[in-house]
C-alpha positions in Angstrom: 6.1 -2.0 -24.6 5.9 -3.0 -21.0 8.7 -2.7 -18.4 9.0 -3.9 -14.9 10.8 -1.6 -12.5 12.2 -3.1 -9.2 13.4 -1.3 -6.1 15.7 -3.1 -3.7 16.3 -2.5 0.0 17.0 -4.1 3.3 15.8 -3.9 6.9 18.9 -1.9 8.0 18.3 0.7 5.3 14.6 1.2 6.2 15.3 1.3 9.9 18.0 3.9 9.5 15.7 6.5 7.9 14.2 8.9 10.5 10.3 8.7 10.6 9.9 12.3 9.4 12.3 11.7 6.4 10.6 8.4 5.6 7.1 10.1 5.6 8.5 12.8 3.2 10.0 10.2 0.9 6.8 8.1 0.9 4.8 11.3 -0.1 7.3 11.9 -2.9 6.9 8.3 -4.1 3.1 8.7 -3.9 3.3 11.8 -6.1 5.5 10.0 -8.6 2.9 7.1 -8.7 0.1 9.6 -9.2 1.9 11.5 -12.0 2.7 8.4 -14.1 -0.7 6.8 -13.3 -2.4 9.9 -14.6 -0.3 9.8 -17.8 -1.3 6.2 -18.4 2.3 5.0 -18.3 2.2 3.4 -14.8 -0.1 0.4 -14.9 0.6 -0.9 -11.4 2.7 -0.2 -8.3 3.2 -2.7 -5.4 5.1 -2.5 -2.2 6.2 -6.0 -1.0 6.3 -7.3 2.6 9.5 -7.8 4.5 11.8 -10.6 3.5 10.8 -12.5 6.6 7.3 -12.8 5.1 8.5 -14.3 1.8 7.7 -18.0 1.2 9.0 -20.5 -1.4 6.3 -22.7 -2.7 6.9 -26.0 -4.5 4.9 -28.9 -5.7 5.7 -32.0 -3.7 3.9 -35.2 -4.5 1.1 -33.2 -6.1 0.5 -30.9 -3.1 1.8 -27.4 -2.2 4.9 -27.5 -0.1 6.4 -24.3 1.3 9.5 -23.1 3.1 10.8 -19.8 4.3 12.1 -17.5 1.5 13.2 -15.5 -0.2 14.7 -17.6 -3.0 18.1 -15.8 -3.1 20.2 -15.4 0.0 21.2 -11.8 -0.2 21.4 -8.7 2.0 19.2 -6.7 -0.5 15.8 -7.9 -1.6 13.0 -6.6 -3.9 10.8 -4.4 -1.9 8.7 -2.6 -4.6 7.5 -3.4 -8.2 6.2 -1.0 -10.8 4.7 -2.0 -14.2 5.0 0.5 -17.0 3.6 0.6 -20.5 5.5 3.1 -22.6 6.5 3.8 -26.2 10.2 3.0 -25.8 13.0 1.8 -23.6 14.2 5.4 -23.5 10.9 6.6 -22.0 11.0 3.8 -19.4 14.5 4.8 -18.4 13.4 8.5 -18.1 10.5 7.4 -15.8 12.8 5.1 -13.8 15.4 7.9 -13.4 12.6 10.3 -12.2 11.8 8.0 -9.3 12.5 9.9 -6.0 15.1 7.4 -4.7 16.9 6.8 -8.0 19.6 9.2 -7.1 20.5 7.0 -4.1 19.6 3.5 -5.2 19.4 2.1 -8.7 16.1 1.1 -10.2 16.3 -2.3 -12.0 14.4 -2.3 -15.3 13.4 -5.4 -17.2 11.5 -5.5 -20.5 8.3 -7.7 -20.4 8.6 -9.9 -23.5 5.1 -11.2 -23.6 1.8 -10.9 -21.8 0.6 -14.3 -20.5 -3.0 -13.3 -20.3 -5.4 -13.5 -23.2 -7.8 -10.5 -23.6 -11.1 -10.9 -21.7 -14.1 -11.4 -23.9 -15.4 -7.9 -23.0 -12.0 -6.3 -23.8 -12.9 -6.3 -27.5 -16.4 -4.8 -27.0 
C-alpha cells in the first residue's frame, strides 16, 4: 500500500530557526530519508518551493492560464512530500512518527487509492 506524507510550514517558522539548528535538523531529515530509502519503503521525497513560487494553472479557452497560488489561503502550506510503499497503515504511521520533526509538527498521512500509471513495457521483463 502506498501513502503520501505531507509536512506543513510557513515562512515565519523557517525564518525563526537559527542556521546551526536548521543545518542539524536538515541532516537528521537526510538521515531519515536515507534509512527508509535503503529499506525500500521510501519511494520519493520532495521539498517544495516557497508559497510565493506556487502557481495555479487553469485551462481558459483551450490555453493554459495561470495566476499566483497557492490554492488555499492559509498561514501554513505544504512544504515537503514523501511517498511510501509499506505493508500496512500501521507501518506508515510508524515511519511518519519517526520523522525528526514529528514531535513538533504533525505529519499528514494520506492513503494512495490507485496508481494512475500503467506499467512500462519493460517493467514486466
